[in-house]
KEGUMAR-812164 format. One record per residue: z, y, x of N, C-alpha, C in turn; residue in one letter. Coordinates in steps of 0.02 Angstrom, whole numbers, plus 32768, in hexadecimal, padded with zeros to 4 digits. Layout:
N
ZYXZYXZYXA ...
! end
This chain:
192
7FD087E47E237FC987D17E687FE9878D7E75M 802387827E5B804787437E66802087087E47R 800387127E0B7FDD86DD7DEA7FA286C87E15R 7F8186F87E337F4786EA7E5E7F5D86C07E9AR 7F9686CF7EB77FB086A87EF07FBF86607EDCD 7FDD86577EA17FEC86157E887FAB85ED7E7EV 7F7A860B7E5E7F3B85E97E537F1885D87E95L 7F1A86057EC57EFC85F77F067F2085BE7F29A 7F6285BD7F237F8985877F407F7985447F21G 7F7485427EDE7F6385047EBC7F1D84EC7ECFL 7EEE851A7ED57EAB85087EEB7EAB84EB7F31G 7ED385087F5C7ED884EE7FA17EF584A87FA3S 7F29849C7F7A7F4784597F787F1384277F61V 7EEB84387F2F7EB6840B7F187E8383FB7F4DG 7E6F842D7F727E3E84237FA77E5A83F87FDFI 7E9784077FF47EB783DF802A7EC383988012V 7EDA838F7FD47EE5834C7FB97EA483247FB6G 7E6F83457F9E7E2E83237F9B7E1483107FDFG 7E1F833B80107E0A832B80557E3282F08070A 7E7282ED805F7E9B82B480757E8282728057G 7E70827380187E5582377FF87E1382248019V 7DE9825480297DAA8246804B7DB58226808EM 7DE8823D80B37DF6822180F47E0B81D880EDV 7E3681CA80BC7E4F818680B47E1D81588093I 7DFE816E805C7DD2814380347D88814B8042R 7D74818180647D2E818E806F7D1181B38034G 7CD381CB803B7CB481F180057CA681C37FC9P 7CA581DF7F8D7C9681B77F527C4D81A17F52P 7C4181697F327BFD814E7F2E7BF181357EE7S 7BB881447ECB7BA9812D7E887B9480E57E87L 7B7980CC7EBE7B6180877EBF7B8E80577EE5D 7BCA806D7EFB7BF880417F1E7BE780377F67G 7BB5805C7F807BA180557FC57BB880917FEEN 7BBB8088802F7BD280BD805B7B9C80F0806AT 7B5F80E180577B28810E80677B0080F380A2G 7B1A80C080C37AF880A080FB7AD5806180E5T 7AD9805180A37ABB8014808B7AEC7FDA808CG 7B277FE480A67B587FAE80A87B8C7FBA8073E 7BA17F8480507BD67F8C801F7C197F948044S 7C487FB480237C897FC280437CB67F85803FQ 7CC67F6580787CF57F2E80757D3A7F488068P 7D617F2080447DA77F31803A7DB37F658004G 7D807F787FDE7D8C7FA57FA77DB47F807F73N 7DF57F907F6F7E217F677F457E2D7F867F01S 7DFF7FAE7EE87E087FC87EA57E067F907E72D 7DEC7F577E857DE97F1D7E587E027EE07E7CE 7E207EB27E567E327E727E737DF37E4F7E87A 7DF87E247EB97DBF7DFE7ECF7D9E7E197F0EG 7DB17E547F247D937E6E7F617DAF7E477F9DS 7D847E3D7FCE7D977E1480077D877E388047T 7DB67E3E80737DAC7E5380B77DE07E2C80DEN 7DCC7DF280F77DFC7DC481157E0C7DD4815DT 7DEA7E05817B7DF97E1781C07E3F7E3581C2E 7E6F7E1281E17EB47E2B81E07EBD7E69820CP 7EEC7E9381F87F007ECD821F7F487EC08236L 7F597ED982717F9D7ED2828A7FC37F118277T 7FFB7F06825580257F3D823D80687F398260I 807D7F72827B80BF7F77829B80F57F7C8266E 812B7F57826F81657F5E8243819D7F7E826BT 81CA7FA0824781FF7FC4826A82437FA4825AI 82737FB3828482B77F9C827B82D87FC78245D 82E67FA8820C83047FC981D383257F9381A9A 834E7FA48178836D7F6F814F833A7F3E8133P 83437EFE814083157ECA812982D47EC58150G 82CB7EEF8182828E7EF081AA82A17EEF81F3S 82777ED1821B82837ED2826382457EEC8287E 82507F0A82C082197F2482E781ED7EEB82FEA 81AD7EF382F8817E7EC0830E81397ECF82F3G 81107E9B82ED80CC7EA182D380BD7E6882A4E 80977E76827080807E43824180367E4C8235F 80147E13822C7FCD7E14821A7FC87E1781CER 7F9E7E4581B67F957E4E816F7F4A7E498160V 7F357E1D81327F5F7DEF810C7F777DB58138P 7FAF7D9881237FCB7D5F81487F9E7D228140A 7F987CFA81747F6D7CBF81727F8F7C848151A 7FD17C8381507FF67C49813980157C4F80F4D 800C7C8880D4802A7C928092800A7CD08071R 80177CD880317FFF7D13800E80237D518029A 80057D8B801E80207DCA803780277DFB7FFET 80617E1C7FFC806C7E527FCC80787E927FF3F 80527EC67FE380597F07800480697F3D7FD0L 80997F667FE280AA7FA27FBB809C7FDE7FE7D 806F800A7FD1806080467FF7808880807FD9F 80AC80A3800480D880D87FED80D98112801DF 80F781498006810381838030814B819A8025G 816C81AF805981B181C6805181B48207802AT 817D822B80258177826A8002816882607FB8W 816082227FA2814682117F60817E81FD7F30C 819082297EFF81C582177ECF81B881D67EA9P 817B81C77E92817181877E70817D814B7E9FP 817181547EE0817D811E7F1081C881107F15C 81F081447F138239813C7F13824F81187ED3I 8232812C7E9B8242810D7E5B822E80C37E5AE 81FB80B17E8081E2806D7E838210803E7EABQ 823A80597ED78261802F7F05828D7FFA7EE3M 82B180087EAC82D97FD37E8D82AF7F987E74P 82757FA67E57824A7F6F7E3F82307F477E7AA 82207F677EB1820A7F437EED82437F167F07L 82807F317F0882B97F0A7F1F82C37ECC7EF4A 82BD7ED57EB282C57E9B7E85828C7E697E8EE 824E7E817E9482167E537E9F821E7E2E7EE1A 82337E507F15823E7E2F7F5582757DFA7F50N 82A97E097F2B82DF7DD97F2182C77D9C7EFCE 829B7DA67ECB82847D6E7EA1824F7D437EC2R 82217D627EE981E67D3D7F0081D47D4D7F49I 81F87D787F6A81E77D8F7FAD81E57D597FE2G 820B7D237FD8820B7CED800A81C97CC58009D 81A27CCC7FD481647CA57FCD81277CC97FEAE 812F7D087FFC80F67D318013810C7D5B804FV 80DB7D77807280E97DAD80A180F17DEB8076L 812E7E04806F813F7E3B8042814E7E78806EF 81237EAB806881287EE4809681187F258072M 81407F598080812F7F9D806C81127FBF80A9S 80DE7FE8809E80B9800680D580B1805180C8V 80BC807880FD80AE80BF80FA808180D38134T 805781048128802C811E815E8047815F817AS 80848171816780A381AE817F80B481A981CAE 80B181E181EB80C481E28231810882068237S 813C81E0822A818181F7823081A381CE8265R 81D381E9828781F981C082B7821881848293P 8217814A82B48230810D829682778114827CN 82A1813A829F82E68143828982EA81668246G 82C1819A823C82C081BD81FC82A7818F81C4E 8274816881D38259813A81A1828D81048190L 82B080EA81C282E480B881B6831D80D6818CA 832F81148199836381358171834D813D8128D 830E8151811D82F3815780DA82F5811380B7W 82E080E080DC82DE809B80C28323808480ABW 8355809180D58399807E80C483B380A68088E 83A580E6808783BC8111805083A080F9800DK 836480DD800D834480C77FCF8346807B7FC6H 8375805B7FE9838480137FE1834A7FE57FF0D 83207FF7802082EC7FC98036830D7F8F805CG 82F57F52805083137F18807282DF7EE28080S 82A27EF78090826B7EC980A082427EEB80D7W 820D7ECA80ED81E57EE4812581CA7F2A8116L 81CF7F54814981B77F99814681827FA2817CL 81447FAD8167810C7FB1819680F27FF8819DG 80D5800581D880B6804581E8806B803B81EFL 8046806981D27FFD806881D47FE580AD81ECD 7FF380BE822C7FE5810282437F9B81168241P 7F6E80E582467F2780F582437F0C80F481FCT 7F3580DE81CD7F2380D781867EEB80A4817AA 7EE0807781AA7EAD804481A17EBE80148169A 7EFD7FFD81667F137FD081317F127FF580EEL 7F29803380EF7F2A805B80B27EE480658097T 7EB5807480C37E6F807E80AD7E52803E8090A 7E66800580AB7E4B7FC580937E677FB2804FR 7EA87FBD80447EC87F9F80097EE67FD07FD7Y 7EEA80107FE57F09803E7FB67EE5803B7F73L 7F0B80307F3E7EED80257EFB7EED80647ED1A 7EEA809E7EEE7EEB80DD7EC97F1C810C7EE9G 7F4D81237EC17F8081507EDA7FBD812B7EF3G 7FF181527F00803081357F17806281347EDDY 808C81017ED9808C80C47F00805280977EEAP 803F806A7F168008803D7F09801C7FF87F22S 800C7FC47EFC80207F807F0D7FE27F527F0EA 7FE37F227F3C7FAB7EF47F447FC67EAF7F52V 7FAB7E7D7F317FBC7E367F3E7F7D7E137F56A 7F817DF57F917F477DD67FB37F567D8C7FBDI 7F277D617FAB7F327D1A7FB57F287D057FFED 7F337CC5800D7F2F7CAD80527EEA7CB38070M 7EB67CB580467E727CBB80607E607D04806FS 7E8C7D33805C7E7E7D7980687E607D9E802DG 7E5C7D7C7FF47E3F7D9A7FB97E747DBF7F91T 7E667DFD7F7F7E947E237F557E937E047F0FV 7ECD7DED7EF87ED27DD07EB67EED7E007E82Q 7F117E337E9A7F2D7E657E6C7F3A7EA57E93W 7F2B7EDD7E757F3C7F1D7E937F437F507E5BS 7F727F7F7E657F7C7FB37E337FA37FEB7E53D 7F9F80257E367FC6805E7E4F7FF380787E17S 8024809F7E2B805580B97DFC8094808F7DFCG 80C580A67DD8810580847DD680FE80447DADI 8117800E7DC981147FCC7DA9815B7FB17DA0K 81647F867D6E81A37F637D6681A47F287D96T 81DF7F0C7DA181E47ED07DCA81BA7E977DACA 81BA7E917D6A81927E5C7D4A81487E657D58D 81307EA37D5680E97EAF7D6480D97E9E7DADE 81057EB07DDB80FA7EA17E2280FA7E567E2DL 812A7E337E11812E7DEB7E1980F17DC97DFBV 80DA7DE07DC0809E7DC37DA280617DCC7DCFA 805B7E067DEE80237E117E1D80287DE47E59G 80637DDC7E74806D7DB07EAE805E7D687E9BI 80737D537E5F80667D0F7E48801B7D017E43E 7FF37D337E327FAA7D2A7E307F907D167E76Q 7FAA7D377EA97F957D267EEE7FAE7CE27F02A 7FEA7CD07EEE80067C8E7EFE7FDD7C577EDDL 7FCD7C607E9D7FA77C2E7E787F607C267E94E 7F407C5D7EA57EFC7C5A7EC07EFA7C377F03A 7F307C3E7F297F337C1F7F6B7F507BD97F6BG 7F627BC07F307F7C7B7C7F2B7FC27B767F47G 7FE87BAC7F4A802C7BA87F64805C7B947F2EQ 
! end
């Protein structure tokens, strides 16, 4: 009886997880189209995707971040985005490499970590401080930015040049060197 409950629970998690991916990424397509005959803008599974229409992202008051709004991608410099979840152990593991990359190259780009979680800002700021975040912290409550640029699972990183073209994107835990190399691709492409 217990084994049956475990298997049913695992099946439910798979169904709920798949539905969540469908909500964020849309249904899968064999031909890269949405089914309406239009190609999907902002599909960042590959470098070179372009969706230059900026989105306004709210930032919160937290260590290294101040409450306000930023346009993403930035018009005046390259943009680096880290998509994370506070519930995600690999995202926590990624924080030191992000801190090092920000220290090395963050002044040259709009460097921002983004979550689509709906948590009170105070809780998110506490999590940020606990995990040594010290750069911009953005909220994407509608998941519009996440849907446009998420490069797979969490954590996910994207480097966008000044023209709005994705020059590098990848998911999973990265070293600071890998993050900096991705950001440098966006800087070089934008002539910065």
